[in-house]
N, C-alpha and C positions, 0 to 999 in steps of 0.2 A: 408207719400208720397202723391203725387197727380197723378191722371189719367187725361190725356188730350185727348179729342175727338173732331172731327169736327161736327158742328151742323147738317149738312145734313145727315151724316152717322149715327149719334146717333139717330136722329129723326126717320129715316127709320127702324133702328134696334129696337128701343123701341116700335114703332107702331106694328111691326111684332110680337114681344113678347107679347104685351098686347092685341092682337086681340081676343084671347079667354079669356073669363071671368069665364068659368066653371071649368077650371083646370089651374094648374101652367104650365108655359112654360119656356124654358131655351135656352141659347145660350152660345157661347164661344167668349171671346175677347182676342186677342193676342196683346201684346204691347212691344215696344222697350224701354229699360231702358236708361234714360238720367239723371243720378245722382239721385235726389230725385223725378224725374218726370217720369211717364210712358206715352209714346205716342202711342195711339192706331194705329195698322197697319191692323188688320183683325178683322171683326165682323161677326160671323156666327151663324145662328139660327139652333137649333137642328131640324131635319126633324120630321114629324109626326110619322114616324115609328122608331124613334131613342130612344124611352123610354122603360124601363122595368116596371117602375111604374109611373103613372101620375094621380094625384088626385088634388082636390082643395087645399089641405094643405100639399102635399108631392109629390116629384118626384125622380126618379132615372134614369140617362141616361144610355143607353146601352153602355158598354165599347167599343164595336166595332165602334159604331157611334162616341163616344167621341174621340177615337184614331184617327179616320179619320179627325175630326175637328181640333185637336191640332197638326197634323203633321207639319205644317209650323213652329211651335214653336221649334221643334227639329231641323229643317233644318236651321232656321235663328237665333236661340238662343234667343227667345222671352219669355217674361213673359206670363203665362197663368192665365186668370181670368174667372171663371164661372159666368154667369149672369142668374138669374131666377126671376120670377114674384111672387108677392103675389096678386092674383086677388081681386078686389073690396076693396082695402085698400087705405087709404089716405097717410099714412106715412110708410116708409120701416123700417123693423127691422129684426134681425136674430133670427129665432126660434130654439128650441132644435133640431128639425129635420135638420135644416140647419147646426147646429154645428156638428151633427153626419155625415152629408154628406161631409162637409169639412174635417173632421178628416179622412175620408176614401179616399178622392181624393188627398189631398196635398202630401202624400208620393209618390204617383204615378207621380205627376207633377214634384217633385224635382228629381225623378229618371231619368226623361227624359231630363231636362234642369235646369241649376242652379237656376233660379228664379230671383227675388222674384215672388211669385204666390199668388193669392187671390180669393175673391168672391165678388159679388155685388148682392144686392136685389133691385128690382124695384117695387115700389108701382103701382098697376094696374090703379088706378083712376087718379093719379096725375103725373105719370112718375118720381116722386122723387126717388132718388137713394141713398143708403148708401153702403159703401164698407169697406173691411178689407184686410190686406196684411200680408203675412208671409215672412220674410227675410230669414229664414231657416226653415227646416221642423219641428223642435221641438221648435221653438221660439213662444213667445206669439204674437198673431196678433196685428198689429197696425192699426189705423184708416186710411182709404184711401179716400181722397177727390176726388169727381168726378167733373171735370170741362169740360164744353161744350163751344167750341170756334166757334163763328160765327160772326154775325154783332154786337153782344155783347158777353161778357164772363160771363158764369154762372157757379157757383161752389157751394160747400157745405158751411155750416156755418163756418165762421172764428172764431178762439178762442177768448175769451174775452181778452182785453188789459187794465188791471187796471193801472191807472196813475193819475197824479195830474190834475191841471186845464189847462194844456197847450193847449188842443184842445177843450175846452168848446164851443167856438164860432163856430168852424168847425162842431162839432157834431150837433149843432142847425140846420145847413144847410143840412148836409149829413146823419144825423141820426146815432145812435149808431152802427147799423149794417154796414152802409157805412164806418164808421171810422174803425171798426174792419177789414173790407176787406182791407183797406189801410195799416193797421199795419201788415197784413199777406201777403202783396203784394211784389213780387220780380220783379223789373224793371231793365232792362239793358239799358245803354246809350252808343252809339258808336259815338265818336266825342265830345270833350269838349271845343270847341271854343265858338264863340259868342252865338249861339243858344243852344248848348249842355249844357253850363254852366248855362244858364238861366232856362233850363228844370230841371237841377240838383237841383238848389236852391229851386225851387218851390216844387219839389217832397220831398226834405228833410224837408221843413217846413210843408208840409202836413202830415208828419209822416209815410211815406212809410217805411215798415219794413226792406227791403233789397235792396241794389243797387249794380249792377255790372257795372263797368266803364272801357271802352276800349278807349285808345288813345295813339298813339306812339309819339306824338309831345311834344316839350318842350315850355314853355312860352317864347315868344319874346317880345321885347319892344312894338311892335304895338298891342299886345294882351291885355295889361293892361287896356286900355280904354274900352274894350268890353267883356272881359272874367270875369264874375262875380266871386268874391272871390279871384281874382289875385291881387297881390300887386307889386309895382315897384321892391321890393327886390326878387320877385319870378322869375325874368328873368333868364332863364337857367334851372329852375326846371321842372320836368315832370308835365304835365297838370293833370294827374290822381292823383298825390300826392297833388297838390293844391286843387283839388276837394274833395279828401278824407279828407284833413285837415278841410275844411269848414264844411263838414257834421258832423264830429266827434266833432268839437267845439260847435255845436248846443246843443249837449247833449240830443237828443231826442230818443236815443236808436236805431238808424238806423245802421244796419250792412252793411259794405262796403267791396267789393272785387274789386281789381283793376288789370288791365293788361296794362303795358306800352309797347304797340306794336300795329301793324296794322292788322285789320281783313283781313284774307286771306293770311297774311304773317306770322308774329310772333304769331298771335292769331287765333285759330280755332273756328269754329261756335259752337262746342260743349260747349264752355264756356257760350254761350247765350241760348242754347236750353232749359235750365232748368228755364229760366225767364218766368214770366207770360205775360209780355209785353216788347218789345224792342223799343227804340227810336233811329231813324237814323238821326244823325246830321252831315252827312259827305258831303264833297265837291266832292269827286271822285265817278265815276260811278261804279268802280269795287267793293268796299265794299257795295254799294247800291244794286248791282246785287246779291251779296251773301245773304244779308238780305232779299231781295225779294224772293229768292228761299226758304230760311229758314222759312219764314212766312207760307208757304203752306206745306212744308215737315214736319216741326216740330210742326205745328199748333200753332205758336206763333204770335199774332197780332204785326205788326210793324207800328209805327207811324213815317212817314218820313216828315221832315220839312226843309225849307230853305228860303233864301231871295236872291234877285238879283236886281241890279240897273244899270241904264244907266245915265251917267253924261256928260253934255256938257263941252265945253272948258272953260266956266266961273265958273264951279264948281256947277252948278245947277242940281238938279235931274230932268231928263226929263221922267224917267220911274222907278218905284220902285214896286217890286212885292214880295209877300211872299206866301208860300203854306204850307198846312198841309194835308197830305194824309194818310189815314188809310188803310192798306192792310192786308189780311189774308183770311181764309176760308169764302166764301160767298161774297167776294168783288173783284173788278178788281185789278190787280197787278200793280206795278210801271212801268213795261215795257209797259203795255197797256196805262198807263197815259203818256208815253213818257219820264219818268224820268230815264230810263235806256237806254242809247243810244249806239247801237253797234259800231258806229264809235268812240265814246269816249272810249269805252272799248278797242278797238284795239290800240288807241293811248296810253292809260295808260299801256298797256301790253308791250310797247316798252321800250328798255333800254334808259337811258339818251342820249347816243350817237346816237341811231337811231332816237330819237325824235328831237334832234338838227339838224340832217341831213335832216329830212323831213321838218322842219321849214325853213331851209336854201334853200331847193328846192322849197318852196312856196306851199307845199301840204296842210298845215293848219297853223293857227296862233292863238295866245291867249291862248295856252294850259296851260302855266305856269304864266300867268299874274295875279297879286293879284287883287281880287275883292273888291269893296267897302263894308264896314260893319259898321253899326251904332247900338249901344247898344239899343236904343229905339225901333228900328224896330225889332231887334232880339228878344227882350223881348216880344213884342206884339205877334209875331208868336209863340214863345215858350209858352206863356200863353194860346193861343188857342189850342196848342197841348196837354197841360196838362189837359185842359177841356175835350178834346176828350178821354184822358185816363180815367178820372173820369166817363165819359159817358159809356165807355166800361165796366168798372169793377164794378161800384156802381149802374148803372142804374138810376142815379138821375133824368134823363129826360125821363125815359121810354125807351122801346125797339123799338118803332115805328120809322122807317125811319131815322136812324142816318146818318150824312153826310159821304161820302167817301172821298171827297176832298173839302177843303176850299181854295179859292183864294183871296189874299189881294192885293188891288191896293192902295199903300200909297199916290199916288199923288191925287187921287179923294176921298180917304177915304172909298172906297167901299169894302165890303166882299161878295163874291158870293159862292154859293154851286154849284159844278160841278157834272155831272153825265155822265156815259158811258153806251152805249148799250152793251148787252152781246156779248162776242167774243168767238172764238175757240182757245184762247191762250192755249198753252201746259202747262203753269205754273199754271194759276188760273182757267181755265175752267174745269179742271178735277175734 
């Protein structure tokens, strides 16, 4: 399993625990279970008077203090994880004293809420963490990867991925560790049109380990020229089926899960909450708003991308733009960037009859007009989005100052980095 935390909360929690170097310190982390992912909801430090034993190599929390700290787990049905430090160590490990402590605490946790439950050790000098998790009280604990989500995504070591020479050149660029991260990565893609299919193809060739694909549309004749992997014979087939066929035909070991439905309608956000990164390739503002909220509530970075064109009467492009926006903990959200429009949300919430009536009355126009789309421009923006995913998860370019938004001007050939001043937005400023 994986534990997911926001970087600001984890940094403050770890700093508080590691403040004392003469004795061990402890805290409690309560998390919501999202399939194979635990999403941290509460991080609490044991107060100074909350210990029965506290030494440099051992501690025991007062049951009264512990009961007070874990009370929200009982009320909300959350997983309970104890966190404690090993002062002045570089690498975390579980000691025999830790084994004894967990054996004493786990039955109590499972008696209060179904679990899973676990424990984490934090190295005092490096803040490195290792974890383990019990699915049942009497089960053998499994490894728990601790992932911190902020302007980059940091996690534990990915497992080795033995294979042939398929990725030799890629490993030369990203390193063996970077490649293993990709093999262990779970990416969701919402929307498999021109940009979404281009993202899918690149992620599949990169060797990403698992893809979750969401799209309720079927291939139309106009899609064949711009949806990568689609054939003329695919007209009428579900886009998710065409995409899945492409990935499986590569034979690179990528696991694919599909949902032929629309986010917010047939498909719930819980299907994407267990992803490490989600790519938004949607035209409508409603699913974009859902993904925007999910990025901060579920601590899942979302990469949103799209293209837009203005064409004159002679068919010449007078304006062509593309964007790649990365949102999630520590970054401005899509609403702050203006990519979630309340007026468009209102229009999209109307029934077809209401929309037609409003158009006839002249309240708005262009709501259902097909937009220009060209495979070359789609692929250019999709490639930039995949690079940002690589930056997020592999750290190939370092962690300093990653871009939040890239703006493409296809007429002038310019690419610009955009920035926003901090806001009081209720979605991303909390």
